[in-house]
N, C-alpha and C positions, 0 to 999 in steps of 0.2 A: 215352621216353628221348631221342628225337630233339630234343624241345624243351628246350632249356638251363634254361627256367622252370621245368620240371617235374621237374627233378632234385633229389632230397631233400637236405636241410640236416640233418646227424645229428652228435652229439655222442658220441664213444666214451670210455670209462673202463676202464682196464687196470690191475690190482691182483694179478695171480697170483702174483709173486714180490716181488723188491725194488724194481721201478720203478713209482712212480705216474706213469701216463702219461694224459693227456687229449687227444685229437685231436677235430678238426671239419672235416668234409669236405662238399663240395658236389657231390654226384655221384661222379665219379672226381677231383675236384679238391682237393688237401689246401689247406686254410685255416690251420690251426693244429697244432702238435704240441708240446705242452708236457709236459715230463718232470720229476719231482722224485726223485732216486735216493737210495736209501738205503745204497749199497754201501759207501761209508766206515765206515759204524756196523757192518757186518758183517765188514769186513777184518780186524779184531784176532782174530777168532774162526776166520778161515781158511774161512769159508762162509757161507751165509745163515742166519740164526736166523729162524724163522717168528715167534716173539712179537715180536722187534724190528722185522721187517718190517711186520707187522699196526699197530703203534703207530705207525711212520713213515707209512704210508698215512693213518692216521686224522688226524694232524697235517697232512699236505701237501694234502689233498684239496680244500678249498674253493678254497686260494689258487690251487693248480692249474687249476681248472676257471675261476676268475676270469681267470687269466693267458691260458688257451686262448681264451676269449671275446673278450678284449680284444685279442689278436693277430690273431684272425679278423675283428674288427670287425663283429661280430654280436651282436644280444641273444638271450637265453636263451629268449625268448618266440616268437623267429621259426624255433627249430629244429623240425624235422618228426619227431624221435624222438631217443630216449636209448637208446645200446648198450653193454654192459657185458659183460665176461668173466666168464661163470659157470661156467668150468672148462675144462680141468684146471688144477691149481695148488695151492698151499699153502692149506688150508682158512680159515684165518683170515684172510689177506690178501685172498682171494676175496671173503670175508663183507664187508669193510669197502667194496669196490668196488660189490656188488651192493645193498647198503644204501644206499650213496650215491646209486647210479642211480634206485632206487625212490623215493627222497625227492624228487629232482629232478624226475622223471617225474611224480610225483603232483601236485607243486605246481605245474609248469607245464602239467598237463594234456595230456601227451605220450604216446605210446605208448613201452613199455619192451622193448628185444629182448636177451635174455639169449643170448649168442652163444658159440662154441668157440674157445679160444686158438689151437688149431693151424689151423684154418681161417682164422682172421685173419691169422696170418703168411702165408698164400697170397694171400688178397685183397689184402694191402696192396701186391702189386705193381701192380696197377691204378692206383695213385696215381701211380706214374713211367713205366709202359710201356704204359699202357691196358687196353682190355678183356682178360682172359684168355681164351683160346683154349680150347676146349671138344672134347675133354678136355684137361687139363693135367696133366702129372707134376710132382710137388713132393717136393723132398728138403728135409726140415725137420731141422735140427741146432742143438741148442742145450744148455743145461746140463741140461736133464731130458729132451729128446726126440732120438732119430735116427730118423727115420720115412721111409718111401717112400708115397706117397699119389697115387692117381689120382682126379682129380676130374671129371667131367662136368658138374657145376652146383654152384658154390661154396655156394650156399645150402641145397642139398638133397642133394646125392650126392658123397660122399668116401669112397673105399674105400681102406682100409689094404692095402698089398703086403707090406710090411715094417717091422719095427721093431726097436731094440735089445733083446736078451734080457739085458742087465746095466748096465753103465755106458752112459751117453749120452757123445756125442763130447765135449761141452763140461764134462762132470762128468770126463772122463779128463783133459782139459788143467788143470782147476784142481788135480787131484790130483797131477799130475806136476809142475806149477809149486811145489806145497807140498813134493815131495820135493826138489826143487832149491832150494828157499827163496827163491822168487821172488815170494812174496805172493799175494793174492787181488785181484781175479780173475786166473785163470792165461792165458786166451786171449790177449788182448792182448800181453802180455810176452813169451810163447813165441812168437807169430807176429813180433814184432819182434827177438829174438834169432835167430830161424831164419834170418832174412834174410843173417846173416853166418856161417851154419854151412853145413855140408855134409850135404846130405839122404841121402846115400850112405854116410856114414861108418860107420854101425852099421845092421846087417841085424835091425831090428826086426819081430817077427811081424805077419801080417797075419789077422786074426781072421776066421773063417767064409768062408774062400775056397775051400775045397776042393771037389772035383767032386760030393762027397756032402752038403755043408752047405747049408742053406737059401738061396735064391739071392737073397733081398733082405733078409735079416735082418741085424744087426749085432751084434758083440761088441767091446768095447774093454776089459773086465776082464783078460784076458790080456795084452794089449798094456801095460796100465797095470803089471801085476806084473812082466813082462819089463823093463821100463824101470826101474822101482824096484829090483830085483834088480840090473842092470847097475850102477847108480850106486852102490849098496851094496858092491858088489864091488870097485869102484874105489877107495872110501872106506876100506875095510877094508885094503887094500894100502898106504895112504898116497898114492895116486896123485890127481893134480889132476883133476877131472871136467870135461870139455871141455863145458861148457854149451851152447855155441851149437850144437855139431854134434849133442849129445843132443837139444835142442829141434828142430832140423832134421829128424833122423832119425825122431823120434817124430811129428812133424806130418806128415812125408810118409807115414808108415805109416797114419795116420788119414785124410788126404784121398784117398790112394790107393784106399782100401776104398769111401769115400764115393762119390766119383764113378765108380768101375769099376761098382760095382752101380747106380748111377741112370742111366746110360748104358744098361747092360744091359736094366733095366726099360722104359726108352723103346723100344729096339728090340723087345723081346717083345711089347709092347702095341701097337707100331704108332704111337707117339706121337711127333711131331716138335717138342715144345717141352718144355723142362726149366726150372722154376722152383725156385731154391735160396733157402730163408729160414731164419729163426732166427737166435739170436746169433752161432753159429760161421760164419754165411754171410758175416760180415765178414772174415773170415781170408782174407788176401792169396793164400796159396798154393790155398787151396780154389777161390777164384774163377779163378785162373789156370789152374789143372789142369782144372777143369771145362771152361773156354773152349776150352782145347787139344782135348780129348777130344770135346766137343761138336761143334766145328767138323770135326773128322775123321769124325764119325759123321753129318754132315749134320742136327745136332740144333739149335734155335735156343735159346739160353740166355737166361734172365730171372732177373737177380739185382737186388733192390732196392739203393740206396745203404745204405752200412754203418749210418747212422743210422735207417733204416726196418726192418733185420734184426732189431736188438734190440728186447726188449719195448716197445711204445708204445702210445698211445691211438689214434693215427692208423690203426693196423691194424683195430682192433675199431671205429672210425667206418667204416671202408671196408666192412666186411662188413654192419654195420648199415644202409649206404646202399644196400647191394644187396639187403637183406632187404626194405627200404620199395619199393625200385624194382620188385621183383618180386612185390610185394603178399604177402609171406610173413606168416603169423599172428604177432601179438606177443605176447609173453610176458605172463602175469598176474600178479597182485600176490603170488602165493604162490611166485613165482621164488626160489629158493635157490641156494647155490654147492654145485658138486659137484666135488669134488678131483680124481675119476677120470672125469670126463665123457669118453665115448669120441668119438673124431674123426668117428665115423658120425654123430652127434648134433651137425649144424653150428649148430643153435640150439636154444633151449629154447623151444617155443611154448605158448601158455596155451589156456584154452577159447576157443572161438572167439566166443561172445556176449558176451565181456568187452570184445573191441575189433572191433566190424563196422566195415568201412571201405568202405562202398558209393558214396562221391563222391570219393574222393581217398586221400593217402598216410595221413593222419591222422584220427582219430577226433575229435569234437568235444570241446572242454575239457569241457563240462559232462557228457557221457556218460563220460569217463573218471573225473571226480571221484565220479559216483555208482556206478560200478562199484568204484572203489576202496573208497569208504565200506562198500559193501555186504560186500565182502571183509575189511575192517580190523575192522568194528564187529559183524558177525553172530557 
């Protein structure tokens, strides 16, 4: 990896939810990050509709890949590998991405890497802040996940310390935005309104923060219910709901718990770095409070820019490039989507004999094609 010419050029495909993301990286350098979002198509339903997302991925896939290659100024034949999110996520949406990745890998004679969505959210930080320290503590917060993870090797060792037991943080943002009639998605609008509100105006509960509660697990269902009932009570008496104060107080309750538990985990595990990723990591108050608490605790905070926090192909390409660089086994042609892929499985390797790589990053084109044909037509 010391020789820049040896750094792998990898294309990554992300379709776990409603974003069709295609990224291209060269080692830890981001060359292209193309995204086609279907969020507007879901807005009228107040949430992501899996079938709508799958169809949108199918329609956007080829054009988004072409755009990424054009933005990067590279030819598909020059790639060292194709990486794709194999899970977790929406099953139908994942299948579109996996199928596309397999088709491109087969046609180009390139190795295929099915990688974990959550591990990719951690690895993307390498594109902005350089190599991840080992170990790294990661707080991942999104519409589907709120997790504390400890990684000593992003390609092979990610250990879950805690996770949400009910609603994820991003899901809670969307639900409260719906109650406040703010539309979908809820995170950005609540963040914006909260800047004009008082975070101490309403004492909303902090879930799982008692002395007997799980130290690193999260729960936002009770908070969501408390906020909804508070709003309903105001409306029932004909009072005006102070939307900005509600947004600020709710947001403060979420980020207070997230950052408190993350810093505690760093201290308990003796880790001096905290990485925050996932869509909710774009929240301005979460970033500010994390910075404040990490600085006080002597912990170095790493948070990618907002565009790399939300789902994107760059994060998948980043993890794929790391797989190639560390000579991890490629996936075979039987790779499929796994909507509940555990984070401990950072990637889905295949049978070793399908992708021998004795002389470099990628197997020969002929060998890949012969392996594929044996698999497809046997």
